[in-house]
MARNU-125573 format. One record per residue (C-alpha): residue number from 1; residue in one letter; x, y, z. Coordinates in steps of 0.5 Angstrom, whole numbers. Example, Ala and Ser with C-alpha at 12.3 -4.5 7.8 and 13.67 -1.06 7.14 Angstrom:
% residues 2
[1 A [25 -9 16]]
[2 S [27 -2 14]]
% end
This chain:
% residues 123
[1 M [-181 -31 -159]]
[2 T [-181 -33 -167]]
[3 D [-176 -27 -171]]
[4 F [-178 -24 -176]]
[5 G [-174 -19 -178]]
[6 R [-166 -20 -180]]
[7 L [-161 -14 -179]]
[8 L [-158 -12 -186]]
[9 A [-153 -6 -183]]
[10 V [-151 -1 -179]]
[11 T [-152 5 -182]]
[12 I [-147 12 -180]]
[13 D [-149 18 -182]]
[14 C [-143 22 -183]]
[15 P [-141 29 -188]]
[16 E [-136 24 -192]]
[17 P [-138 18 -193]]
[18 R [-132 15 -197]]
[19 L [-127 18 -192]]
[20 L [-131 15 -185]]
[21 A [-132 8 -190]]
[22 E [-124 8 -192]]
[23 F [-122 9 -185]]
[24 Y [-127 3 -182]]
[25 Q [-124 -1 -188]]
[26 G [-117 0 -185]]
[27 L [-120 -3 -178]]
[28 L [-123 -9 -181]]
[29 G [-121 -10 -189]]
[30 G [-127 -12 -193]]
[31 D [-129 -8 -199]]
[32 L [-132 -2 -201]]
[33 R [-139 -1 -205]]
[34 S [-142 6 -208]]
[35 T [-147 8 -213]]
[36 N [-146 15 -211]]
[37 P [-142 20 -207]]
[38 D [-148 21 -201]]
[39 F [-147 13 -199]]
[40 V [-142 8 -199]]
[41 V [-143 1 -197]]
[42 L [-137 -3 -193]]
[43 T [-138 -11 -193]]
[44 S [-133 -16 -189]]
[45 G [-132 -23 -190]]
[46 H [-135 -24 -183]]
[47 G [-141 -22 -185]]
[48 G [-142 -16 -182]]
[49 R [-145 -10 -186]]
[50 L [-144 -1 -184]]
[51 D [-147 4 -189]]
[52 F [-144 10 -189]]
[53 Q [-150 16 -191]]
[54 R [-148 23 -192]]
[55 V [-151 28 -187]]
[56 D [-150 35 -187]]
[57 N [-149 35 -179]]
[58 P [-146 41 -176]]
[59 K [-140 38 -171]]
[60 P [-142 33 -167]]
[61 L [-142 33 -159]]
[62 P [-136 31 -155]]
[63 W [-137 24 -151]]
[64 P [-138 23 -146]]
[65 S [-143 28 -147]]
[66 E [-151 30 -143]]
[67 D [-153 32 -149]]
[68 A [-152 25 -153]]
[69 A [-154 20 -148]]
[70 S [-158 17 -153]]
[71 R [-152 16 -158]]
[72 L [-151 9 -162]]
[73 H [-144 6 -162]]
[74 L [-140 1 -164]]
[75 D [-135 -5 -160]]
[76 F [-129 -9 -164]]
[77 I [-125 -14 -162]]
[78 V [-118 -14 -163]]
[79 D [-114 -18 -161]]
[80 D [-109 -14 -157]]
[81 L [-111 -6 -154]]
[82 D [-104 -3 -155]]
[83 E [-104 -6 -162]]
[84 G [-111 -4 -164]]
[85 E [-110 3 -161]]
[86 Q [-103 4 -165]]
[87 R [-107 1 -171]]
[88 L [-113 6 -170]]
[89 L [-108 12 -168]]
[90 E [-105 11 -175]]
[91 L [-111 11 -178]]
[92 G [-114 17 -176]]
[93 A [-118 16 -169]]
[94 V [-117 19 -163]]
[95 R [-117 17 -157]]
[96 A [-122 18 -152]]
[97 E [-120 23 -146]]
[98 F [-126 20 -141]]
[99 Q [-124 12 -141]]
[100 P [-129 8 -137]]
[101 G [-129 1 -135]]
[102 E [-123 0 -131]]
[103 G [-118 -1 -137]]
[104 R [-123 -7 -140]]
[105 F [-124 -4 -147]]
[106 R [-122 3 -150]]
[107 V [-125 9 -153]]
[108 F [-125 12 -159]]
[109 V [-127 17 -163]]
[110 D [-127 16 -171]]
[111 L [-126 22 -177]]
[112 A [-134 24 -176]]
[113 G [-134 25 -169]]
[114 H [-138 18 -167]]
[115 P [-135 14 -161]]
[116 F [-133 7 -161]]
[117 C [-130 2 -156]]
[118 I [-124 -4 -157]]
[119 V [-125 -10 -153]]
[120 T [-120 -17 -153]]
[121 Q [-126 -21 -153]]
[122 P [-134 -21 -152]]
[123 A [-137 -18 -146]]
% end
């Protein structure tokens, strides 16, 4: 199959784009760009890009939730799970109560309520 598209970015809906972009900048490094307070771009030296877009949603559903079964989440590689967890907690992430995967990865919730994982190697 011939590809005809390329991924530009993953856009994360949130109530405070700058705040959430700064949180992920603490995890990934990179540079923030914005032309208005409703949209912030985080670029990294690894070629990835996360966009943060203001959406005034009600309080996010807890994770896991049967009502959010089709939820998208992000996975990040870190060198050490314990060090990664400590850094994320310092940035304001919350470790999810439910931790599947038998210790192969850890699940957290970001400042806007989005679940994400850290892992030490690709699955």
